[in-house]
Residue frames as qw, qx, qy, qz and C-alpha x, y, z in Angstrom:
[[0.000, 0.886, 0.463, 0.000, 0.00, 0.00, 0.00],
 [0.318, -0.795, 0.105, 0.505, 2.82, 2.40, 0.94],
 [0.418, -0.145, 0.598, 0.668, 4.65, 1.70, -2.32],
 [0.230, 0.614, 0.668, 0.353, 1.51, 2.44, -4.29],
 [0.121, -0.938, -0.249, 0.210, 1.07, 5.84, -2.58],
 [0.378, -0.604, 0.343, 0.612, 4.66, 6.79, -3.31],
 [0.391, 0.157, 0.696, 0.582, 4.29, 5.75, -6.92],
 [0.113, 0.807, 0.553, 0.177, 1.14, 7.83, -7.32],
 [0.249, -0.894, -0.046, 0.369, 2.78, 10.82, -5.60],
 [0.413, -0.372, 0.505, 0.660, 5.87, 10.60, -7.83],
 [0.317, 0.411, 0.707, 0.482, 3.70, 10.24, -10.94],
 [0.004, -0.910, -0.414, 0.033, 1.63, 13.27, -9.93],
 [0.318, -0.774, 0.173, 0.520, 4.77, 15.36, -9.34],
 [0.409, -0.106, 0.639, 0.643, 6.21, 14.31, -12.68],
 [0.228, 0.645, 0.661, 0.307, 2.96, 15.15, -14.45],
 [0.109, -0.947, -0.203, 0.224, 2.87, 18.60, -12.85],
 [0.386, -0.586, 0.385, 0.599, 6.51, 19.21, -13.74],
 [0.383, 0.163, 0.709, 0.569, 5.98, 18.07, -17.33],
 [0.128, 0.808, 0.563, 0.116, 2.89, 20.25, -17.62],
 [0.180, -0.916, -0.026, 0.357, 4.76, 23.32, -16.46],
 [0.430, -0.406, 0.522, 0.615, 7.66, 22.73, -18.85],
 [0.244, 0.241, 0.728, 0.593, 5.62, 22.42, -22.00],
 [0.198, 0.635, 0.368, -0.649, 3.73, 25.66, -22.26],
 [0.415, 0.479, 0.605, 0.483, 2.00, 26.42, -25.51],
 [0.072, -0.153, -0.016, 0.985, 2.07, 30.08, -26.54],
 [0.360, 0.576, 0.570, -0.462, -1.34, 31.67, -26.87],
 [0.560, 0.803, 0.062, -0.196, -0.40, 33.21, -30.20],
 [0.822, 0.117, 0.203, 0.518, 2.32, 32.58, -32.70],
 [0.201, -0.685, 0.131, 0.688, 4.84, 35.35, -33.18],
 [0.630, 0.666, 0.363, 0.171, 4.39, 36.88, -36.59],
 [0.476, -0.256, 0.211, 0.815, 7.23, 38.62, -38.36],
 [0.287, 0.796, 0.117, -0.520, 6.55, 41.95, -40.01],
 [0.597, 0.189, 0.536, 0.566, 7.01, 42.12, -43.74],
 [0.039, -0.233, 0.198, 0.951, 7.26, 45.05, -46.08],
 [0.193, -0.262, -0.740, -0.589, 4.26, 43.71, -48.02],
 [0.329, -0.617, -0.705, 0.119, 2.08, 43.85, -44.87],
 [0.313, -0.569, -0.286, 0.705, 3.29, 47.17, -43.52],
 [0.142, -0.019, 0.347, 0.927, 3.32, 49.36, -46.65],
 [0.221, -0.513, -0.625, -0.546, -0.48, 49.18, -47.24],
 [0.445, -0.670, -0.527, 0.275, -1.11, 49.85, -43.55],
 [0.338, -0.367, -0.030, 0.866, 1.11, 52.92, -43.64],
 [0.012, 0.156, 0.474, 0.866, -0.64, 54.23, -46.75],
 [0.341, -0.578, -0.668, -0.322, -4.12, 53.67, -45.27],
 [0.463, -0.521, -0.518, 0.496, -3.39, 55.12, -41.84],
 [0.055, 0.816, 0.187, 0.544, -4.57, 58.67, -41.12],
 [0.594, -0.804, -0.004, 0.021, -3.56, 58.82, -37.46],
 [0.369, 0.787, -0.449, 0.206, 0.03, 60.16, -37.44],
 [0.434, -0.561, 0.656, -0.259, 0.97, 58.28, -34.26],
 [0.879, 0.073, 0.458, -0.107, -0.23, 54.91, -35.57],
 [0.708, 0.696, -0.100, 0.066, 1.38, 55.66, -38.92],
 [0.042, 0.791, -0.573, 0.210, 4.68, 56.40, -37.15],
 [0.682, -0.332, 0.623, -0.192, 4.45, 53.10, -35.27],
 [0.896, 0.360, 0.261, 0.004, 4.06, 51.19, -38.54],
 [0.475, 0.819, -0.282, 0.159, 6.95, 53.15, -40.05],
 [0.328, -0.677, 0.632, -0.188, 9.12, 52.23, -37.07],
 [0.829, -0.054, 0.550, -0.084, 8.30, 48.56, -37.65],
 [0.779, 0.616, 0.080, 0.081, 9.03, 48.84, -41.38],
 [0.122, 0.865, -0.464, 0.145, 12.33, 50.56, -40.59],
 [0.591, -0.450, 0.660, -0.109, 13.30, 47.55, -38.45],
 [0.883, 0.307, 0.356, 0.006, 12.49, 45.23, -41.36],
 [0.535, 0.815, -0.169, 0.147, 14.76, 47.30, -43.61],
 [0.206, -0.781, 0.567, -0.163, 17.51, 47.30, -40.98],
 [0.764, -0.213, 0.606, -0.059, 17.43, 43.52, -40.62],
 [0.818, 0.531, 0.198, 0.098, 17.53, 43.10, -44.40],
 [0.253, 0.891, -0.341, 0.159, 20.48, 45.50, -44.54],
 [0.504, -0.594, 0.619, -0.103, 22.27, 43.46, -41.89],
 [0.865, 0.116, 0.488, 0.031, 21.76, 40.31, -43.94],
 [0.646, 0.751, 0.009, 0.136, 22.97, 41.99, -47.13],
 [0.024, -0.866, 0.479, -0.144, 26.09, 43.25, -45.37],
 [0.676, -0.377, 0.631, -0.052, 26.85, 39.79, -44.02],
 [0.829, 0.342, 0.422, 0.131, 26.60, 38.44, -47.59],
 [0.403, -0.338, 0.329, 0.785, 29.02, 41.16, -48.82],
 [0.262, 0.644, 0.574, 0.432, 26.30, 42.72, -50.99],
 [0.298, -0.291, -0.206, 0.886, 27.50, 46.28, -50.37],
 [0.134, -0.184, -0.332, -0.916, 25.19, 48.14, -52.80],
 [0.510, -0.499, -0.622, -0.322, 22.09, 46.45, -51.35],
 [0.523, -0.424, -0.509, 0.536, 23.36, 47.04, -47.81],
 [0.168, -0.103, -0.032, 0.980, 23.88, 50.76, -48.50],
 [0.296, -0.295, -0.468, -0.778, 20.46, 51.13, -50.17],
 [0.570, -0.504, -0.645, -0.073, 18.68, 49.32, -47.34],
 [0.438, -0.361, -0.397, 0.721, 20.46, 51.39, -44.68],
 [0.011, -0.048, -0.149, -0.988, 19.45, 54.56, -46.54],
 [0.456, -0.407, -0.578, -0.541, 15.83, 53.33, -46.68],
 [0.561, -0.448, -0.617, 0.323, 15.97, 52.49, -42.98],
 [0.290, -0.235, -0.227, 0.900, 17.26, 55.94, -42.08],
 [0.183, -0.194, -0.340, -0.902, 14.68, 57.66, -44.26],
 [0.535, -0.479, -0.642, -0.270, 11.87, 55.71, -42.56],
 [0.489, -0.411, -0.499, 0.586, 13.21, 56.68, -39.13],
 [0.104, -0.073, 0.010, 0.992, 13.26, 60.36, -40.18],
 [0.354, -0.313, -0.509, -0.719, 9.72, 60.15, -41.60],
 [0.560, -0.473, -0.677, 0.070, 8.47, 58.40, -38.47],
 [0.367, -0.332, -0.357, 0.792, 10.00, 61.09, -36.26],
 [0.080, -0.066, -0.222, -0.969, 8.47, 63.82, -38.45],
 [0.464, -0.404, -0.636, -0.466, 5.05, 62.12, -38.23],
 [0.514, -0.466, -0.615, 0.375, 5.27, 61.87, -34.45],
 [0.212, -0.239, -0.169, 0.932, 6.15, 65.54, -34.11],
 [0.206, -0.150, -0.397, -0.882, 3.36, 66.55, -36.49],
 [0.360, -0.451, -0.814, -0.063, 0.79, 64.73, -34.35],
 [0.176, -0.612, 0.036, -0.770, 0.75, 67.69, -31.98],
 [0.790, -0.497, -0.357, -0.048, 0.71, 65.48, -28.89],
 [0.226, -0.797, 0.470, -0.305, 2.52, 66.29, -25.67],
 [0.687, 0.227, -0.687, 0.061, 4.92, 63.34, -25.31],
 [0.001, 0.236, -0.735, 0.636, 5.05, 63.71, -21.53],
 [0.568, 0.058, 0.419, -0.706, 1.27, 63.36, -21.18],
 [0.886, 0.338, 0.146, -0.281, 0.68, 61.11, -24.22],
 [0.257, -0.625, 0.678, 0.289, 3.88, 59.10, -24.75],
 [0.802, 0.258, 0.539, 0.003, 2.36, 56.57, -27.14],
 [0.667, 0.720, 0.045, 0.185, 4.47, 56.43, -30.26],
 [0.066, 0.862, -0.428, 0.262, 7.31, 58.38, -28.65],
 [0.647, -0.477, 0.572, -0.161, 7.96, 55.58, -26.19],
 [0.918, 0.234, 0.315, 0.053, 7.90, 52.97, -28.96],
 [0.565, 0.775, -0.159, 0.233, 10.29, 55.04, -31.03],
 [0.247, -0.790, 0.517, -0.221, 12.63, 55.50, -28.07],
 [0.793, -0.241, 0.556, -0.060, 12.76, 51.75, -27.47],
 [0.850, 0.474, 0.205, 0.105, 13.09, 50.92, -31.18],
 [0.358, 0.863, -0.287, 0.211, 15.95, 53.37, -31.69],
 [0.434, -0.657, 0.599, -0.143, 17.83, 51.97, -28.69],
 [0.854, 0.014, 0.520, 0.017, 17.44, 48.44, -30.06],
 [0.704, 0.696, 0.067, 0.124, 18.33, 49.58, -33.58],
 [0.037, 0.882, -0.453, 0.127, 21.49, 51.29, -32.32],
 [0.631, -0.411, 0.656, -0.051, 22.51, 47.99, -30.73],
 [0.848, 0.354, 0.389, 0.059, 21.78, 46.08, -33.94],
 [0.468, 0.865, -0.140, 0.116, 23.81, 48.61, -35.93],
 [0.211, -0.778, 0.583, -0.105, 26.77, 48.41, -33.55],
 [0.761, -0.159, 0.628, -0.018, 26.67, 44.60, -33.55],
 [0.783, 0.572, 0.236, 0.071, 26.43, 44.50, -37.34],
 [0.237, 0.911, -0.326, 0.085, 29.33, 46.89, -37.64],
 [0.438, -0.609, 0.658, -0.064, 31.49, 44.69, -35.39],
 [0.839, 0.101, 0.535, -0.010, 30.69, 41.60, -37.48],
 [0.660, 0.750, 0.024, 0.040, 32.04, 43.20, -40.67],
 [0.753, 0.089, -0.019, 0.652, 35.63, 43.39, -41.85],
 [0.316, -0.564, -0.153, 0.747, 37.33, 46.60, -40.76],
 [0.135, -0.084, 0.416, 0.895, 37.33, 48.16, -44.24],
 [0.179, -0.453, -0.707, -0.512, 33.51, 47.75, -44.58],
 [0.284, -0.519, -0.656, 0.468, 32.57, 49.24, -41.22],
 [0.071, -0.183, -0.007, 0.980, 32.45, 52.85, -42.38],
 [0.225, -0.358, -0.670, -0.610, 29.08, 52.16, -44.05],
 [0.443, -0.602, -0.662, 0.056, 27.44, 52.10, -40.62],
 [0.366, -0.194, -0.313, 0.855, 29.04, 55.19, -39.07],
 [0.149, -0.134, -0.122, -0.972, 26.78, 57.90, -40.55],
 [0.565, -0.393, -0.590, -0.421, 23.68, 55.79, -39.89],
 [0.582, -0.378, -0.589, 0.414, 24.67, 55.20, -36.26],
 [0.198, -0.071, -0.178, 0.961, 25.38, 58.92, -35.81],
 [0.328, -0.233, -0.314, -0.860, 21.99, 59.92, -37.25],
 [0.624, -0.411, -0.646, -0.154, 20.08, 57.28, -35.25],
 [0.489, -0.314, -0.506, 0.637, 21.73, 58.47, -32.03],
 [0.014, 0.042, 0.003, 0.999, 20.91, 62.10, -32.89],
 [0.494, -0.327, -0.447, -0.670, 17.23, 61.30, -33.51],
 [0.637, -0.374, -0.657, 0.153, 17.12, 59.15, -30.38],
 [0.306, -0.154, -0.373, 0.862, 18.46, 62.07, -28.34],
 [0.245, -0.155, -0.172, -0.942, 15.67, 64.28, -29.74],
 [0.628, -0.356, -0.594, -0.355, 13.00, 61.67, -28.94],
 [0.581, -0.297, -0.601, 0.462, 14.40, 61.22, -25.43],
 [0.126, -0.023, -0.200, 0.971, 14.47, 64.99, -24.87],
 [0.433, -0.270, -0.333, -0.793, 10.80, 65.20, -25.87],
 [0.697, -0.353, -0.618, -0.093, 9.83, 62.35, -23.54],
 [0.645, -0.540, -0.333, 0.426, 11.88, 63.63, -20.61],
 [0.227, 0.807, -0.008, 0.545, 12.22, 67.40, -20.85],
 [0.649, -0.382, -0.354, 0.555, 14.61, 68.82, -18.33],
 [0.032, 0.923, 0.058, 0.379, 14.65, 72.32, -17.00],
 [0.152, 0.596, -0.594, 0.519, 17.73, 71.69, -14.93],
 [0.385, -0.127, -0.856, 0.321, 18.00, 69.89, -11.63],
 [0.446, -0.665, -0.291, -0.524, 14.97, 70.39, -9.44],
 [0.032, -0.393, 0.662, -0.637, 15.57, 71.24, -5.81],
 [0.312, -0.299, -0.898, 0.080, 13.93, 68.79, -3.41],
 [0.368, -0.675, -0.261, -0.584, 10.74, 70.03, -1.81],
 [0.253, 0.081, -0.681, 0.683, 11.22, 71.06, 1.80],
 [0.398, -0.672, -0.594, -0.193, 8.28, 70.81, 4.16],
 [0.161, -0.776, 0.184, -0.581, 7.93, 73.58, 6.73],
 [0.618, -0.622, 0.376, -0.298, 9.85, 72.77, 9.89],
 [0.984, 0.018, 0.135, 0.112, 11.69, 69.83, 8.31],
 [0.314, -0.697, 0.507, 0.398, 15.46, 69.69, 8.21],
 [0.788, 0.581, -0.129, -0.155, 16.83, 69.07, 4.76],
 [0.852, -0.251, 0.299, 0.349, 19.64, 66.60, 4.23],
 [0.351, 0.890, -0.279, -0.079, 22.65, 68.23, 2.67],
 [0.881, 0.202, -0.273, 0.329, 25.84, 66.45, 1.72],
 [0.421, 0.334, -0.419, 0.732, 28.28, 67.06, 4.55],
 [0.063, -0.101, -0.605, 0.787, 25.75, 67.95, 7.22],
 [0.005, 0.683, 0.730, -0.031, 22.32, 69.20, 8.20],
 [0.122, 0.539, 0.190, 0.812, 21.04, 72.63, 7.23]]
């Protein structure tokens, strides 16, 4: 009887463990394609949504450029990087033209901030994977992406200089080196 209980307990534990290891995703990840995104961009009237699609299309172009560079197809790599950069510029222009305050309504701005950080990493990694003499293709693109990212970040997090901490009446304020 004792052996049977142990066997059932072990089988139940194994079944729970196996069930937790084999999770089925609720939806399959779908890769963006130029054929899907171009019609969406052309149909979209909302500048923020349009910018989001353009950001996604820019990523597609960037990944294609990376592949072309790895295959030593320099003309295709250059053309795709130029297309990528143009889409980033257009997306940024569309976001600014939306007339939204990015601090209060960060949708679109936040996505662009994240995408540009990831794209900068992809560009740097791609540059490192190339032979030294081919790396200069990425330098102007990286510079421009970082410049646009700085502008997006400045819109999301405007700074008017360091803010002094609020001091409540009758409360001592901590100061480096002593108490006020």
